[in-house]
C-alpha positions, -999 to +999 in steps of 0.1 A: +129+728-510+101+746-493+087+729-462+055+709-470+030+711-442+002+685-442-028+691-420-040+657-408-071+665-388-099+690-390-094+727-386-116+756-393-108+771-427-102+805-413-074+791-391-057+774-421-060+806-441-044+826-413-015+801-411-009+804-449-010+842-447+013+844-416+039+820-431+041+824-469+074+807-470+058+773-464+034+752-485+003+741-466-019+712-477-054+711-462-078+687-478-108+687-455-128+664-477-102+636-472-101+639-434-122+622-408-155+640-401-153+659-368-181+653-343-175+687-326-153+717-333-121+704-317-124+668-326-091+655-339-101+619-343-135+621-360-154+596-380-135+582-410-150+588-444-156+561-470-131+574-496-127+563-532-095+547-543-085+579-561-089+599-529-067+574-510-041+577-537-042+615-534-037+612-496-008+589-501+008+615-524+004+642-497+019+618-471+049+612-493+056+649-499+051+660-463+080+673-442+058+685-414+025+672-402-001+688-380-013+658-361-006+621-368-017+605-400-053+594-397-051+567-424-023+543-416-003+561-388+019+531-380+032+531-416+048+565-414+083+552-423+070+538-456+045+565-465+063+596-453+101+593-461+105+631-460+088+635-426+109+655-401+084+667-375+049+661-362+029+687-342+006+666-320-028+679-309-027+664-274-005+670-244+001+634-233+013+617-265+035+591-249+012+561-252+001+570-287+036+578-300+050+545-286+021+525-302+028+541-336+065+533-334+079+567-326+104+554-301+139+566-312+135+603-322+136+595-359+109+621-363+106+650-340+073+653-321+060+683-303+031+681-279+002+704-272+013+709-236-003+741-222-031+743-247-055+724-225-042+737-192-069+763-185-099+742-195-087+714-173-080+737-144-116+751-148-129+715-148-110+707-116-122+738-099-158+732-110-157+697-096-141+707-063-166+735-058-194+711-065-185+690-035-170+717-012-200+740-016-224+710-013-243+716-045-258+681-044-274+689-011-288+722-025-302+703-055-318+677-033-334+704-011-347+722-041-363+689-055-379+684-021-390+721-019-373+721+015-360+754+028-332+744+052-306+767+066-270+756+073-234+761+063-210+745+038-172+743+036-149+766+016-119+761-006-102+790+012-075+777+036-075+741+023-043+723+012-038+706-021-011+683-035-006+686-073+010+654-086+027+666-118+039+702-119+039+706-157+017+730-176-016+715-165-006+710-129+008+745-126-024+760-141-045+740-116-022+753-088-025+788-100-063+786-102-067+770-068-042+795-052-064+823-064-092+806-044-070+806-013-058+770-015-022+763-005-007+741-032+023+718-030+038+703-062+056+670-067+091+670-082+117+646-094+153+650-082+163+684-067+141+707-088+126+735-068+092+749-078+083+785-076+049+802-075+021+792-076+034+763-055+042+768-018+064+737-015+083+713-037+079+677-024+090+643-036+059+622-041+074+592-024+081+612+008+049+632+011+022+625+037-010+623+018-029+626+051-019+663+052-040+672+021-076+681+016-072+678-021-051+656-044-049+664-081-032+639-105-018+658-135+013+637-144+021+620-177+015+583-181+049+565-180+061+532-167+070+550-135+035+565-130+014+536-141-004+525-110+012+553-090-019+562-070-026+527-057-048+512-029-023+520-002-020+556-012-057+561-016-063+546+019-037+570+034-056+601+022-073+622+048-109+611+055-132+633+034-105+644+010-112+651-026-094+634-055-091+647-091-076+628-120-066+649-150-037+625-159-045+591-175-067+563-162-039+538-155-023+562-131-051+555-106-064+524-089-101+528-099-113+498-078-099+514-047-115+547-056-149+531-059-144+513-025-134+545-008-163+564-022-188+537-012-173+536+023-174+574+026-137+577+031-132+599+001-154+630+001-156+630-037-137+622-069-135+642-101-123+620-131-117+632-166-100+599-175-107+562-169-092+528-177-104+516-201-118+542-224-146+543-233-159+531-200-180+500-206-216+497-194-219+480-160-185+493-148-186+501-111-175+537-117-209+545-133-227+538-100-201+552-075-215+579-052-200+614-050-183+610-084-181+634-113-172+615-145-162+632-177-156+610-208-121+625-214-136+656-227-129+682-201-102+698-223-125+700-253-135+736-258-144+757-288-112+778-286-089+747-287-081+748-324-072+785-323-048+778-293-033+749-312-026+770-343-010+797-322+014+771-308+019+755-342+027+789-358+053+797-331+069+763-336+069+767-374+087+800-370+113+783-347+116+755-372+124+779-401+149+798-380+166+767-366+154+774-331+145+750-304+109+738-308+084+742-280+071+711-261+095+686-277+086+650-268+113+627-255+105+591-263+130+579-238+112+597-209+077+591-223+067+628-223 
């Protein structure tokens, strides 16, 4: 039986057409009129449509036939055992799928899941760099002087020669380290066990053993697991160097946000750059909204126009590996949570 691929979230038509042309040995179902309406080009959640019963019935038929899905089912994702008895593999559209996969019941490798690890690495590294330069080159001060029409000479800091700790040396953490290294920042990466990191990292360090007071910059880029939940707690934030910068590209629950707000208000942290929060969306009145020296992104730093093209490149490679019996790229391990 030919593999039946069901596209479960929005893609540009030209990307689907290219997939069909590149892999004629598979059947691809893309019914854009049944999928949630995207709010931007790379929106894989979207706004659900008000579908007729006949359209829901059609979607159920596609679910039943699918052996491969691009993204999780948008309709009743927890009912995949019932609705998709032939399902063998899901290509996720996000890198950190652990929390979502567990919530949907993918806990025992009954269906293979591959993540989008690496697809979002460059946009997130750019976001981290932009946030760090914002504080290091004192752009708020320049903006204030411009508003006041005040010409004041002076000097700012530079990233060159600073030292960063990257917590999580996967695809995102490695790309951040590569980007910062290009700017002259010396980057250490955290490891588990005896693994040794190569370039762009200068040193491999166990997170439990490292002295946070050594670092001018700390970047969180680790997956959210039971081990990393609350990892960057009050004690660790208070042990950072005075004036240090903190970046969170991981997940909100990795970080003690209350302590971040306190450290920013007290001037201990020089600045924080957050792409994620806990909870999401961040409610009105939350202390993070009013914290000084804070850049806050609504978990959108990885959303760029080129995302879908990168996702389809990865999916096409994995489909070829699937057809040839090879090892899929970015296989998710539910027992590790990433």
